N, CA, C and O atoms as CSV, one atom per row, in Angstrom:
chain,resi,resn,atom,element,x,y,z
A,1,UNK,N,N,155.841,45.974,-151.517
A,1,UNK,CA,C,156.228,45.050,-151.841
A,1,UNK,C,C,157.793,45.590,-150.806
A,1,UNK,O,O,158.941,45.685,-151.242
A,2,UNK,N,N,157.380,45.827,-149.571
A,2,UNK,CA,C,158.587,46.402,-148.805
A,2,UNK,C,C,158.575,45.143,-147.769
A,2,UNK,O,O,159.272,45.106,-146.756
A,3,UNK,N,N,157.706,44.154,-148.166
A,3,UNK,CA,C,157.448,42.706,-146.687
A,3,UNK,C,C,158.543,41.337,-146.812
A,3,UNK,O,O,158.704,40.240,-146.277
A,4,UNK,N,N,159.117,42.122,-147.806
A,4,UNK,CA,C,160.207,41.017,-147.930
A,4,UNK,C,C,160.991,40.547,-146.561
A,4,UNK,O,O,161.115,41.173,-145.507
A,5,UNK,N,N,161.509,39.168,-146.939
A,5,UNK,CA,C,162.482,38.912,-145.082
A,5,UNK,C,C,163.500,39.997,-145.159
A,5,UNK,O,O,163.945,40.874,-145.899
A,6,UNK,N,N,163.637,39.386,-143.849
A,6,UNK,CA,C,165.800,40.709,-143.287
A,6,UNK,C,C,166.328,39.789,-144.817
A,6,UNK,O,O,166.915,40.432,-145.687
A,7,UNK,N,N,166.188,39.000,-144.925
A,7,UNK,CA,C,167.116,38.164,-145.770
A,7,UNK,C,C,167.722,38.667,-146.822
A,7,UNK,O,O,168.881,38.469,-147.187
A,8,UNK,N,N,166.830,39.385,-147.344
A,8,UNK,CA,C,166.889,39.961,-148.925
A,8,UNK,C,C,167.823,41.365,-148.545
A,8,UNK,O,O,168.053,42.167,-149.450
A,9,UNK,N,N,168.300,41.589,-147.275
A,9,UNK,CA,C,168.363,43.002,-146.972
A,9,UNK,C,C,170.236,42.781,-147.302
A,9,UNK,O,O,170.845,43.820,-147.046
A,10,UNK,N,N,170.787,42.078,-147.608
A,10,UNK,CA,C,171.666,41.846,-147.845
A,10,UNK,C,C,172.777,43.625,-148.871
A,10,UNK,O,O,173.891,44.149,-148.906
A,11,UNK,N,N,171.406,43.765,-149.446
A,11,UNK,CA,C,171.903,44.969,-150.477
A,11,UNK,C,C,171.714,46.116,-149.661
A,11,UNK,O,O,172.268,47.158,-150.012
A,12,UNK,N,N,170.842,46.092,-148.361
A,12,UNK,CA,C,170.954,47.542,-148.532
A,12,UNK,C,C,171.551,47.394,-146.565
A,12,UNK,O,O,172.062,48.412,-146.098
A,13,UNK,N,N,171.496,46.870,-146.172
A,13,UNK,CA,C,172.555,47.049,-144.942
A,13,UNK,C,C,172.388,46.563,-143.359
A,13,UNK,O,O,172.868,45.658,-142.678
A,14,UNK,N,N,171.408,47.698,-143.132
A,14,UNK,CA,C,170.548,47.615,-142.002
A,14,UNK,C,C,169.469,46.655,-141.789
A,14,UNK,O,O,169.208,46.241,-142.919
A,15,UNK,N,N,168.604,46.004,-140.840
A,15,UNK,CA,C,167.667,44.959,-140.918
A,15,UNK,C,C,166.038,45.642,-141.636
A,15,UNK,O,O,165.058,44.901,-141.714
A,16,UNK,N,N,166.010,46.382,-141.872
A,16,UNK,CA,C,164.726,46.628,-142.399
A,16,UNK,C,C,164.440,46.246,-143.981
A,16,UNK,O,O,165.147,46.421,-144.973
A,17,UNK,N,N,162.656,45.446,-143.780
A,17,UNK,CA,C,162.719,44.713,-145.037
A,17,UNK,C,C,162.010,45.682,-146.290
A,17,UNK,O,O,160.807,45.875,-146.460
A,18,UNK,N,N,162.984,46.140,-146.980
A,18,UNK,CA,C,163.248,47.001,-148.035
A,18,UNK,C,C,163.910,46.331,-148.835
A,18,UNK,O,O,165.112,46.234,-148.589
A,19,UNK,N,N,163.188,45.418,-150.452
A,19,UNK,CA,C,164.124,45.538,-151.363
A,19,UNK,C,C,164.271,46.525,-152.206
A,19,UNK,O,O,164.050,46.181,-153.367
A,20,UNK,N,N,164.666,48.018,-152.013
A,20,UNK,CA,C,164.062,48.760,-152.240
A,20,UNK,C,C,166.280,49.636,-152.247
A,20,UNK,O,O,166.759,50.756,-152.064
A,21,UNK,N,N,166.817,48.310,-152.552
A,21,UNK,CA,C,168.506,48.740,-152.363
A,21,UNK,C,C,168.747,49.833,-152.276
A,21,UNK,O,O,169.915,50.198,-152.141
């Protein structure tokens, strides 16, 4: 599930395809 677009990165911050905020 770490293949999310960088758009879902608003929670993590950096440009990392990870929706695990």
